[in-house]
Each structure stands twice: as C-alpha cells, then as structure tokens.
C-alpha positions as CSV (number, residue, x, y, z in Angstrom):
1,X,0.0,0.0,0.0
2,X,1.3,3.5,-0.9
3,X,1.6,5.7,2.1
4,X,1.9,9.5,1.5
5,X,4.8,11.3,2.9
6,X,4.0,13.5,5.9
7,X,6.5,16.4,5.4
8,X,4.9,18.4,8.2
9,X,6.3,16.1,10.8
10,X,9.9,16.6,9.4
11,X,9.4,20.4,9.4
12,X,8.0,20.4,12.9
13,X,10.9,18.2,14.2
14,X,13.4,20.4,12.5
15,X,12.0,23.5,14.2
16,X,12.0,21.7,17.6
17,X,15.7,20.9,17.1
18,X,16.4,24.5,16.0
19,X,14.5,25.6,19.1
20,X,17.2,23.9,21.2
21,X,19.9,26.0,19.6
22,X,18.2,29.4,19.3
23,X,15.5,31.3,21.1
24,X,12.1,31.5,19.5
25,X,12.4,35.2,18.8
26,X,15.5,34.5,16.6
27,X,13.7,31.6,14.9
28,X,10.6,33.8,14.1
29,X,12.8,36.6,12.9
30,X,15.2,34.5,10.7
31,X,12.9,31.9,9.3
32,X,9.6,33.7,9.1
33,X,9.8,37.5,9.3
34,X,12.9,38.0,7.0
35,X,11.6,35.7,4.2
36,X,8.1,37.2,4.3
37,X,9.5,40.8,4.4
38,X,11.9,40.2,1.5
39,X,9.4,38.3,-0.5
40,X,6.9,41.2,-0.1
41,X,9.4,43.9,-1.0
42,X,10.7,42.0,-4.1
43,X,7.2,40.9,-5.3
44,X,5.7,44.3,-4.9
45,X,8.5,46.3,-6.5
46,X,9.8,44.0,-9.3
47,X,8.4,42.5,-12.4
48,X,7.8,38.8,-11.7
49,X,8.6,37.8,-15.2
50,X,12.2,39.0,-14.7
51,X,12.3,37.2,-11.3
52,X,10.9,33.9,-12.8
53,X,13.5,34.1,-15.6
54,X,16.1,34.4,-12.9
55,X,14.6,31.4,-11.1
56,X,14.6,29.4,-14.3
57,X,18.3,29.9,-14.3
58,X,18.6,28.7,-10.8
59,X,16.8,25.4,-11.4
60,X,20.1,23.7,-12.3
61,X,21.8,25.2,-9.2
62,X,19.0,23.9,-6.9
63,X,19.2,20.5,-8.6
64,X,22.9,20.3,-7.9
65,X,22.3,21.6,-4.3
66,X,19.7,18.9,-3.7
67,X,22.1,16.2,-5.0
68,X,24.8,17.5,-2.8
69,X,22.6,17.6,0.2
70,X,21.4,14.1,-0.3
71,X,25.0,13.0,-0.5
72,X,25.8,14.9,2.7
73,X,22.8,13.4,4.4
74,X,23.9,9.9,3.4
75,X,27.4,10.7,4.6
76,X,26.2,11.8,8.0
77,X,23.8,9.0,8.5
78,X,26.3,6.3,7.5
79,X,29.0,7.8,9.6
80,X,29.8,5.0,12.1
81,X,30.1,5.7,15.8
82,X,33.6,5.8,17.1
83,X,34.9,2.3,18.0
84,X,37.2,3.0,20.9
85,X,37.3,2.0,24.5
86,X,34.7,3.7,26.8
87,X,37.4,5.2,29.0
88,X,39.1,7.0,26.1
89,X,36.0,8.8,24.8
90,X,34.3,11.6,26.6
91,X,30.5,10.9,26.7
92,X,29.8,14.6,26.4
93,X,31.8,14.5,23.1
94,X,29.7,11.6,21.7
95,X,26.5,13.2,22.7
96,X,27.5,16.5,21.0
97,X,28.4,14.6,17.8
98,X,25.0,12.7,17.8
99,X,23.1,16.0,18.5
100,X,24.9,17.7,15.6
101,X,24.2,14.7,13.3
102,X,20.5,14.8,14.2
103,X,20.2,18.6,13.8
104,X,22.1,18.5,10.5
105,X,20.1,15.6,9.2
106,X,16.8,17.3,9.8
107,X,18.1,20.6,8.4
108,X,19.2,18.9,5.2
109,X,15.9,17.0,5.0
110,X,13.9,20.2,5.3
111,X,16.0,22.0,2.7
112,X,15.5,19.1,0.3
113,X,11.7,19.3,0.9
114,X,11.6,23.1,0.4
115,X,13.8,23.0,-2.7
116,X,11.7,20.3,-4.3
117,X,8.5,22.4,-3.6
118,X,10.3,25.4,-5.0
119,X,11.4,23.6,-8.2
120,X,7.9,22.3,-8.8
121,X,6.3,25.7,-8.4
122,X,8.9,27.3,-10.7
123,X,8.6,24.6,-13.3
124,X,4.9,24.9,-13.5
125,X,4.6,28.6,-12.9
126,X,3.2,29.4,-16.4
127,X,0.3,27.0,-15.8
128,X,-1.1,28.7,-12.7
129,X,-4.0,31.1,-13.2
130,X,-3.2,34.7,-12.3
131,X,-4.3,35.4,-8.8
132,X,-2.9,38.8,-8.3
133,X,-4.7,41.3,-6.2
134,X,-4.0,45.0,-5.7
135,X,-3.8,47.0,-2.5
136,X,-3.5,50.7,-3.3
137,X,-0.7,50.8,-5.9
138,X,0.9,47.5,-5.0
139,X,-0.1,44.4,-7.0
140,X,0.7,41.1,-5.3
141,X,0.4,37.6,-6.7
142,X,0.2,35.0,-3.8
143,X,1.9,32.3,-5.9
144,X,4.8,34.6,-6.8
145,X,5.0,35.7,-3.2
146,X,5.2,32.0,-2.1
147,X,7.9,31.2,-4.7
148,X,10.0,34.1,-3.4
149,X,9.3,33.1,0.2
150,X,10.5,29.5,-0.5
151,X,13.6,30.8,-2.4
152,X,14.6,33.1,0.5
153,X,13.8,30.3,3.1
154,X,16.0,27.9,1.2
155,X,18.9,30.3,1.3
156,X,18.5,30.7,5.0
157,X,18.3,26.9,5.5
158,X,21.4,26.5,3.4
159,X,23.3,29.0,5.5
160,X,22.1,27.2,8.7
161,X,23.3,23.9,7.2
162,X,26.7,25.3,6.4
163,X,27.0,26.6,10.0
164,X,25.9,23.2,11.4
165,X,28.2,21.3,9.0
166,X,31.1,23.5,10.1
167,X,30.3,22.8,13.8
168,X,30.0,19.1,13.1
169,X,33.4,19.0,11.3
170,X,35.1,21.2,14.0
171,X,33.7,18.9,16.8
172,X,34.6,15.7,15.1
173,X,38.0,16.8,13.8
174,X,39.1,19.6,16.1
175,X,41.9,21.9,15.1
176,X,44.7,21.2,17.6
C-alpha cells in the first residue's frame, strides 16, 4: 500500500531541534519575518517575469544543491560511531556529535523538501491562473510571493546547514 509522505512532521521536528539552539524570537525573525518581508518587497517592486526568468536559471543550481545535500545526508547517516574504549572517549563529546548529526540531518531533509517544492512551483509557474490582487498601488500575486518566500527560506536553511556542518566538522575533527 502506498503511504503519502508527511512532510509536516519533518518540518516540525526540525524547528523543535532548531529551538534547542536558538531562542524562539530569533527563529521567528530569521525563518519567518525576514523571508516574508523580503518576498513582499521583491514581489511588490519587481516584475515577476524577470524574477521567474532568474529562477529558471537557478533550477540547475538547486538541482545540484539537492544532489549535494542528499550525498551529505547519506554521509552523515552512514558515519559510524567511534569504535574505541569507553574510558578513552568523553561521553559529552559523543552526545555532541550525535546531537549535531540529528540537527544536520533534519536541516538537510527540510532544505530538500523546500527545494523540491520550490522547483515544482517554478517549473509549473506558467500553468497557474493569475491570482494577483491590488492593495492601493501594489499588486501582489500569492503564488509569486510564495515562490519568493521559498527561495529566501531555502537560502536561510542553506546558511544554517553550512553553520551546522562547520560545527560538526570542528567537533569531530578539532583543530589542535
């Protein structure tokens, strides 16, 4: 039997893990307020046809990023635990490594989900009926706004993954 993928549980788990690292005000600001604000500004003051042509050029980039992230996720998940004697390894060190692997895994998984949704929306953009509405002199199309939001959100997730990957590497292989 085919069971649909519940992406919401992955997104929820990722934000629970991010909540351990940041306070909720930073999470709200970085992952919600900034993408919404930038998407609003860009969508209201730019021609979406120019933005979509730019996005069409980024499809290859996002495809490569998704492939890289899947490879990184497999690398992290297949990374075997250290096989040394218990007295030689600090338990706090092992817990930190496992915590970083979990956090990095969910961040990568969420970026893959966001990137796939972004790619699907951009690829089929011309087939959507125009849903634009005007408020005073600003015209906003919710689909265009959502595409911009996902693009900005994916950039923020990518930066967060790079930070976590750097922490993982520095923890696992410290500079002595």
